[in-house]
N, C-alpha and C positions, 0 to 999 in steps of 0.2 A: 763612272764607270769602275774606275781605279779601286774606289772605296768598298764598293760592292765585292771584288775580287778580294779585298782585303778583308772585310767582314766573312767571308766566306772561308777563308784558309783559318782564320781565328778560331771560327766554329769548329773546324775540324781539329785544330790544335787542341781546342779545349776538350773536345771528347778523347783525343789521344790522352792527353794528360790526366784526365777522370779516370780513363780507364787504367792507366799506369798506377794512379794513386791506389786503386784498389788490390792491384797485382803488387804494389810493394809491402802489402802487410804490415802496416803501420811503420813504414820507413827502414824495413829491416832487411830490405832486397834493393842492393846499391844500383843495380842498374835499372829497375822500373822508379824506383826514387829518382835517379837522374833524368828518365824522360820524362817524368813527371814536372819536374822543375823547367826543365827545358819547354815543354809544351806548353804550360801555362805563361812562362815568359814571351812565348812568341805570340800566343793568343792575347795576352794584354798589350803588347805592343803594336800588334795589327789594329787590335780595338780601338787604340787611342788614334791612329791613323785614320783610322773610320770617322771619327769623331770632327774630324776636321771637315766634312761635306754632310753627313747623316746627323741628323739631331740625337743627341744622348739617348732619349727615352725610346723613340723606334729603333736605334743601333742595338739598345741593350735588349728589347723586347724581342728582337729577331734573334741576337746572338744567345740569349737565354733559352727562350722557346725551343729553336732548332738545337740547341746544345742537350736539353732535355728529353726531345723525343729521340735524337741520335744515340745518346749514353743510355738509355732503355733499351734500344734495339742490341746495341752493343751487349749490355747486360744479359739480355735474354740469350743472345748465341754465345757469348764465349764463357759466361758464368751459370746459365742455367735459369736465371730470375725470371720466373713468368708472371704475368700480368692477368689479371681478371677483366670481364667486361666495364667496370667502371675505370680501371685503369685505361684500358684502350678508348673510351669514350673521351675521357681528361685529354689523352693524347691528341684526339682529333680534333678537341676544341682549340689546344695549342697551336695546332696546323693552320686551323680555319682562321684564328687569330692573326696570324703570321702573313696569312693570304689576303686577308682584309686590309692590314695595315699595308702591302706591298702595291695591291690593286686599288684601292679606294681612297686611302687616306692623302690629303694634300700637305700632310706634315713629312712625308717622305721625300728625300731629293732624288729624282728619276732622272 
């Protein structure tokens, strides 16, 4: 259970860090740059803790898949980056893949 909490926080930290990476404007703004460094540090540390009990392929698939969907939503709302129908369908497939992993795979540590 603790690993899933670590993974969830790692995902949120990665999304915050990636948002800060965009806001840093090529590392020219110190506060977003610092937030990016701290966010990625937290994300990778917690992902490493997650790998103690969740297989690396499963953890990374969930971490990256959820991160892609969340950062896309953040980019939509914060930066006005719109998605077309194929992009939305692709995001839906990513979500479906994460659900299949969690619900049906025996490789996932429940």
